[in-house]
GUKOL-336222 format. One record per residue (C-alpha): x, z, y; residue number from 1. Coordinates in steps of 0.1 Angstrom, whole numbers. Example, Ala and Ser with C-alpha at 12.3 -4.5 7.8 and 13.67 -1.06 7.14 Angstrom:
2
123;78;-45;1
137;71;-11;2
***
This chain:
575
151;-371;-320;1
179;-379;-345;2
206;-389;-320;3
210;-391;-282;4
194;-421;-265;5
220;-448;-259;6
222;-480;-239;7
220;-507;-266;8
206;-536;-246;9
217;-571;-257;10
215;-603;-237;11
217;-638;-253;12
217;-668;-229;13
229;-695;-254;14
212;-692;-288;15
176;-700;-276;16
159;-723;-251;17
152;-692;-231;18
172;-661;-221;19
166;-633;-246;20
171;-597;-237;21
166;-572;-265;22
159;-534;-262;23
157;-533;-224;24
149;-498;-212;25
119;-492;-190;26
120;-456;-176;27
86;-439;-175;28
75;-422;-143;29
67;-389;-160;30
92;-386;-188;31
107;-407;-216;32
112;-445;-219;33
98;-476;-234;34
119;-504;-249;35
110;-540;-246;36
122;-575;-253;37
123;-600;-224;38
122;-637;-228;39
129;-657;-196;40
132;-693;-186;41
167;-704;-178;42
162;-707;-141;43
173;-689;-109;44
138;-689;-96;45
115;-659;-98;46
88;-664;-123;47
55;-647;-132;48
54;-624;-161;49
31;-620;-192;50
33;-584;-205;51
22;-572;-240;52
24;-536;-251;53
14;-526;-286;54
22;-509;-319;55
31;-538;-342;56
68;-541;-335;57
84;-563;-309;58
111;-573;-334;59
89;-581;-364;60
85;-618;-366;61
50;-632;-371;62
61;-649;-404;63
71;-615;-418;64
41;-596;-405;65
15;-621;-419;66
31;-651;-437;67
0;-670;-446;68
-15;-667;-411;69
17;-679;-395;70
18;-709;-417;71
-16;-720;-402;72
-7;-712;-366;73
-5;-742;-343;74
32;-753;-346;75
35;-754;-307;76
36;-716;-310;77
63;-713;-337;78
95;-700;-323;79
124;-677;-332;80
105;-648;-316;81
68;-654;-325;82
49;-622;-331;83
15;-613;-344;84
-14;-615;-319;85
9;-620;-289;86
18;-651;-267;87
47;-670;-281;88
79;-668;-260;89
90;-704;-268;90
58;-719;-255;91
53;-697;-224;92
89;-698;-212;93
86;-736;-214;94
57;-734;-190;95
75;-712;-164;96
66;-677;-175;97
87;-647;-185;98
73;-627;-215;99
79;-589;-217;100
70;-576;-251;101
71;-538;-252;102
70;-514;-282;103
43;-488;-275;104
54;-452;-271;105
63;-437;-305;106
66;-470;-322;107
93;-495;-330;108
123;-487;-307;109
103;-466;-282;110
107;-429;-287;111
79;-404;-281;112
46;-393;-297;113
27;-420;-315;114
-8;-417;-301;115
-24;-452;-301;116
-52;-460;-276;117
-47;-427;-258;118
-46;-419;-221;119
-9;-411;-223;120
1;-444;-239;121
-21;-463;-214;122
-1;-445;-186;123
31;-458;-202;124
17;-493;-203;125
9;-489;-166;126
45;-481;-159;127
57;-512;-179;128
35;-535;-158;129
47;-521;-125;130
83;-522;-137;131
79;-559;-147;132
66;-567;-113;133
96;-552;-96;134
124;-570;-115;135
147;-594;-97;136
137;-623;-119;137
100;-616;-115;138
77;-632;-89;139
59;-599;-87;140
28;-613;-104;141
19;-599;-139;142
-7;-612;-163;143
-19;-596;-196;144
-26;-618;-226;145
-30;-609;-262;146
-54;-605;-292;147
-72;-574;-306;148
-51;-543;-298;149
-32;-564;-272;150
-66;-573;-258;151
-84;-539;-260;152
-56;-521;-242;153
-59;-544;-212;154
-93;-530;-201;155
-80;-494;-199;156
-48;-502;-181;157
-64;-527;-157;158
-88;-499;-147;159
-58;-480;-135;160
-49;-508;-111;161
-11;-511;-115;162
7;-528;-87;163
15;-564;-95;164
-12;-569;-121;165
-29;-602;-111;166
-51;-612;-141;167
-61;-602;-176;168
-72;-621;-207;169
-85;-596;-233;170
-89;-619;-262;171
-111;-604;-289;172
-104;-569;-274;173
-128;-540;-277;174
-135;-521;-245;175
-152;-490;-258;176
-131;-469;-282;177
-160;-449;-296;178
-189;-475;-297;179
-169;-506;-306;180
-144;-492;-331;181
-146;-457;-343;182
-182;-446;-346;183
-206;-475;-345;184
-241;-462;-339;185
-225;-428;-344;186
-214;-436;-380;187
-177;-433;-388;188
-162;-468;-393;189
-134;-456;-415;190
-125;-486;-436;191
-107;-508;-411;192
-91;-478;-393;193
-74;-467;-425;194
-63;-502;-434;195
-50;-508;-399;196
-32;-474;-396;197
-16;-475;-431;198
-3;-510;-430;199
2;-520;-393;200
9;-488;-374;201
24;-458;-392;202
48;-481;-410;203
64;-490;-376;204
66;-454;-363;205
98;-446;-343;206
122;-430;-367;207
105;-443;-399;208
132;-447;-425;209
137;-480;-444;210
121;-505;-420;211
150;-529;-423;212
150;-527;-461;213
113;-536;-461;214
118;-565;-437;215
96;-547;-412;216
118;-549;-382;217
152;-532;-376;218
157;-495;-383;219
154;-471;-354;220
185;-474;-332;221
190;-436;-329;222
185;-431;-367;223
158;-419;-390;224
134;-389;-385;225
125;-365;-413;226
90;-365;-427;227
83;-333;-408;228
95;-347;-376;229
75;-379;-381;230
43;-359;-387;231
49;-338;-357;232
54;-369;-335;233
21;-386;-343;234
-17;-383;-339;235
-31;-397;-370;236
-62;-418;-362;237
-76;-416;-397;238
-77;-378;-393;239
-87;-376;-357;240
-117;-399;-361;241
-131;-379;-389;242
-125;-346;-371;243
-142;-357;-339;244
-178;-368;-339;245
-189;-371;-302;246
-179;-387;-270;247
-177;-354;-252;248
-150;-342;-276;249
-117;-341;-257;250
-103;-366;-282;251
-127;-393;-272;252
-134;-381;-236;253
-97;-384;-228;254
-98;-421;-236;255
-128;-429;-213;256
-124;-449;-180;257
-147;-467;-155;258
-149;-504;-162;259
-160;-509;-126;260
-124;-499;-116;261
-112;-532;-130;262
-107;-555;-100;263
-84;-582;-111;264
-97;-616;-124;265
-109;-613;-160;266
-113;-639;-188;267
-130;-621;-216;268
-130;-640;-249;269
-155;-630;-275;270
-158;-643;-311;271
-193;-647;-325;272
-178;-639;-359;273
-164;-605;-348;274
-196;-587;-357;275
-179;-554;-368;276
-152;-552;-341;277
-144;-565;-306;278
-175;-587;-300;279
-196;-560;-284;280
-166;-548;-263;281
-158;-582;-249;282
-194;-587;-238;283
-198;-553;-223;284
-163;-553;-208;285
-172;-585;-189;286
-206;-572;-179;287
-193;-540;-163;288
-159;-550;-150;289
-159;-547;-112;290
-139;-579;-108;291
-153;-604;-82;292
-139;-631;-104;293
-148;-627;-141;294
-155;-651;-169;295
-169;-647;-204;296
-160;-672;-231;297
-173;-673;-266;298
-154;-688;-295;299
-157;-691;-333;300
-131;-690;-360;301
-109;-666;-377;302
-95;-637;-358;303
-59;-648;-358;304
-59;-685;-352;305
-81;-696;-322;306
-57;-678;-298;307
-32;-705;-306;308
-55;-735;-308;309
-42;-761;-283;310
-74;-763;-263;311
-78;-726;-261;312
-42;-721;-250;313
-48;-747;-222;314
-77;-725;-210;315
-54;-695;-211;316
-26;-713;-192;317
-50;-728;-166;318
-64;-693;-159;319
-30;-676;-156;320
-16;-705;-135;321
-44;-700;-111;322
-38;-663;-104;323
-1;-659;-112;324
13;-692;-99;325
-14;-702;-73;326
-19;-735;-92;327
-57;-736;-96;328
-65;-769;-114;329
-100;-759;-124;330
-114;-737;-97;331
-110;-703;-113;332
-101;-686;-80;333
-130;-702;-60;334
-161;-679;-62;335
-191;-698;-77;336
-172;-730;-85;337
-170;-724;-123;338
-199;-711;-144;339
-190;-676;-154;340
-202;-680;-190;341
-191;-705;-216;342
-211;-705;-249;343
-203;-721;-282;344
-235;-730;-300;345
-237;-724;-338;346
-259;-751;-352;347
-259;-763;-387;348
-242;-752;-419;349
-205;-762;-414;350
-192;-736;-438;351
-168;-708;-429;352
-130;-705;-424;353
-128;-742;-416;354
-115;-748;-381;355
-120;-785;-383;356
-156;-782;-394;357
-164;-758;-366;358
-155;-785;-341;359
-190;-797;-347;360
-203;-768;-326;361
-209;-778;-290;362
-201;-758;-259;363
-224;-751;-230;364
-220;-734;-196;365
-243;-707;-183;366
-245;-689;-150;367
-252;-654;-163;368
-253;-632;-193;369
-277;-626;-208;370
-292;-660;-201;371
-319;-656;-174;372
-344;-680;-191;373
-343;-660;-223;374
-378;-655;-238;375
-377;-620;-254;376
-400;-625;-284;377
-412;-596;-306;378
-414;-600;-344;379
-432;-575;-365;380
-425;-561;-400;381
-452;-569;-425;382
-454;-547;-456;383
-452;-578;-478;384
-417;-585;-466;385
-425;-610;-439;386
-412;-609;-403;387
-441;-623;-382;388
-448;-630;-346;389
-486;-622;-347;390
-491;-586;-336;391
-528;-587;-343;392
-522;-594;-379;393
-502;-561;-381;394
-527;-540;-361;395
-554;-549;-385;396
-534;-534;-414;397
-535;-497;-425;398
-502;-478;-419;399
-480;-487;-448;400
-449;-469;-461;401
-420;-488;-478;402
-393;-467;-495;403
-358;-470;-509;404
-330;-447;-518;405
-315;-439;-485;406
-278;-436;-494;407
-274;-436;-531;408
-239;-445;-541;409
-217;-457;-513;410
-207;-489;-532;411
-243;-498;-540;412
-265;-497;-509;413
-302;-502;-511;414
-321;-524;-487;415
-353;-539;-474;416
-355;-575;-462;417
-381;-591;-439;418
-382;-629;-436;419
-397;-651;-410;420
-418;-681;-418;421
-400;-714;-416;422
-395;-723;-379;423
-417;-752;-369;424
-393;-764;-342;425
-356;-760;-334;426
-351;-726;-318;427
-320;-711;-302;428
-314;-674;-304;429
-287;-663;-280;430
-283;-628;-267;431
-291;-592;-276;432
-315;-580;-303;433
-330;-546;-308;434
-347;-533;-340;435
-376;-510;-332;436
-382;-489;-363;437
-402;-459;-375;438
-384;-439;-402;439
-387;-407;-421;440
-368;-391;-450;441
-380;-373;-481;442
-359;-355;-507;443
-350;-370;-541;444
-371;-352;-567;445
-341;-350;-590;446
-319;-333;-564;447
-317;-299;-548;448
-301;-314;-517;449
-324;-315;-486;450
-314;-345;-465;451
-308;-339;-429;452
-300;-373;-415;453
-305;-411;-419;454
-279;-438;-415;455
-294;-472;-407;456
-275;-505;-413;457
-292;-535;-399;458
-282;-572;-405;459
-296;-605;-392;460
-292;-634;-417;461
-298;-671;-412;462
-314;-693;-439;463
-310;-730;-436;464
-339;-755;-441;465
-324;-761;-476;466
-331;-725;-484;467
-294;-714;-485;468
-280;-685;-464;469
-257;-698;-437;470
-224;-679;-435;471
-200;-679;-405;472
-163;-673;-402;473
-156;-635;-401;474
-125;-617;-387;475
-105;-623;-419;476
-119;-657;-427;477
-146;-640;-449;478
-182;-652;-449;479
-204;-632;-425;480
-240;-632;-415;481
-253;-636;-379;482
-247;-601;-367;483
-251;-564;-375;484
-261;-530;-360;485
-259;-494;-370;486
-276;-460;-361;487
-273;-424;-372;488
-308;-411;-366;489
-297;-377;-355;490
-280;-396;-326;491
-311;-416;-318;492
-316;-402;-283;493
-313;-428;-256;494
-307;-424;-218;495
-332;-446;-200;496
-319;-433;-166;497
-283;-445;-173;498
-273;-475;-153;499
-262;-493;-185;500
-296;-488;-202;501
-315;-521;-206;502
-347;-529;-226;503
-327;-553;-248;504
-297;-529;-251;505
-305;-492;-253;506
-278;-469;-240;507
-268;-438;-259;508
-243;-412;-247;509
-233;-400;-282;510
-225;-365;-269;511
-229;-333;-289;512
-258;-321;-268;513
-278;-353;-277;514
-279;-344;-314;515
-316;-341;-326;516
-328;-328;-359;517
-340;-350;-387;518
-367;-330;-406;519
-380;-341;-440;520
-414;-358;-436;521
-413;-362;-398;522
-415;-398;-385;523
-390;-409;-359;524
-392;-440;-338;525
-357;-454;-331;526
-342;-484;-314;527
-312;-498;-332;528
-288;-518;-311;529
-278;-550;-329;530
-247;-567;-316;531
-251;-600;-296;532
-254;-632;-314;533
-260;-669;-313;534
-276;-694;-336;535
-296;-726;-334;536
-322;-724;-361;537
-332;-758;-371;538
-368;-768;-380;539
-375;-754;-415;540
-349;-726;-411;541
-356;-689;-413;542
-342;-655;-401;543
-340;-624;-422;544
-339;-589;-409;545
-323;-566;-434;546
-324;-528;-431;547
-301;-510;-456;548
-287;-477;-467;549
-251;-487;-462;550
-227;-516;-457;551
-239;-549;-471;552
-225;-584;-474;553
-205;-593;-444;554
-189;-560;-436;555
-156;-569;-452;556
-130;-543;-446;557
-151;-527;-418;558
-167;-502;-441;559
-186;-470;-432;560
-181;-452;-465;561
-164;-419;-457;562
-177;-393;-481;563
-169;-367;-455;564
-190;-384;-428;565
-220;-395;-449;566
-244;-378;-472;567
-247;-393;-507;568
-282;-385;-517;569
-317;-388;-502;570
-346;-412;-498;571
-358;-430;-467;572
-394;-440;-461;573
-407;-466;-437;574
-440;-462;-419;575
***
């Protein structure tokens, strides 16, 4: 540490419509401290508290962090202290809440080791929540609300059951570090992690020189750290995720928790367009949370904007009012009064990255997930490229092998596509999909390399009655297909005896002892989990199942193209 820790707290009671306290120190129960900003209504009454804890800088204004996004955010949530992916203090203090925004350990103005999403930083989050509940201006009720990182971290800390925590709203927040984010289907998801780490995390490390000069928040109060000190004070996710491959590695195992330990009310908000991050975690988090009162809400739209839509904020406020203020206008706190699942139905081609157009989608309530009346319908791969529902037509055919270069160049994946006939009637597809495939691998005749694995990239696409592919709004506003799935065939082993294993969602442990060989010429039957989806296929529309050797259209920045993690030569054969 460059200089001794000092007391540099500032309080401003006149410049803003709320009381602003900057760099308030939260002592940690073990060792060290966290610094936070507090935004409080100008009242003598005790008020409930919304806490956020994350890496992006409590003092970096949203407009500086992402100018174009901030320009589109609902103006109700523009204030002097708006920040990326967090509740706006101006809005929430007007509605009777204090907001505590903490810099995560090792970031911003909080000293310590930067180790995002770790058990240690979750323990510090736990301390911040209990501290907020104990303050003289606090009612003792704490809620968690935030997007992405600020959503995903809620699952882990809620499972620790801090005193004072009354409700959580993980908004587009993954719940499983390994499966949702780092190694989807066992394949390293390196593209987004590197982008995220390089731009949004390490640039805000405690002691990083030049932050103020870059307009990236104020410089560290105690001064800069040297390059050597900075390196020693961080665990680099881009390196750790390459170095560790399995869930029983200490790196991943230390981040595990039991979702059943989550007991507070949960409103899990999943975005149908989040097909490469968060969607799976929001659904599974809701499924396995032990909370007696839990709700699953689906949305569409870009990753950054719906959190601030007027109607969605009113849902947030209604939920938090029920459990933090005791003002339950809708019946959230009454078991069975509200349907636990709220779907948004994607029907028609409304374009993508168009919030107004997506208002054409309708909303429907359900009493469970997956929907109990689901008719699980098998489709079969025909060697002529059709996806058909008639099993007898397949059984009458000889065994056929379709082949393509399995990996080739990482920027030019090869693929096979199987297309349904035009649907004869409107059909809704809502829920989970599994691709049951038989695969084998043969060497390239021009290469001396003997392939030892197969990576499968599966995509579902929607074709409109007009014959055009229908794209949906992805995380960054990019056009995405219906959904995707992945599998590394050496990690094909499932655990049918695990309590999370279901016919429509196979469970894999992804531990080192589960690795199974992939031998040239042998045929392996595998089940590829495809992330949940929704679409209403109109009469005349079609569905395409795509199986590819690498990332295809719709992956955006969520690429799996690490040359360290993936082979670059080989050929796959389909039986």
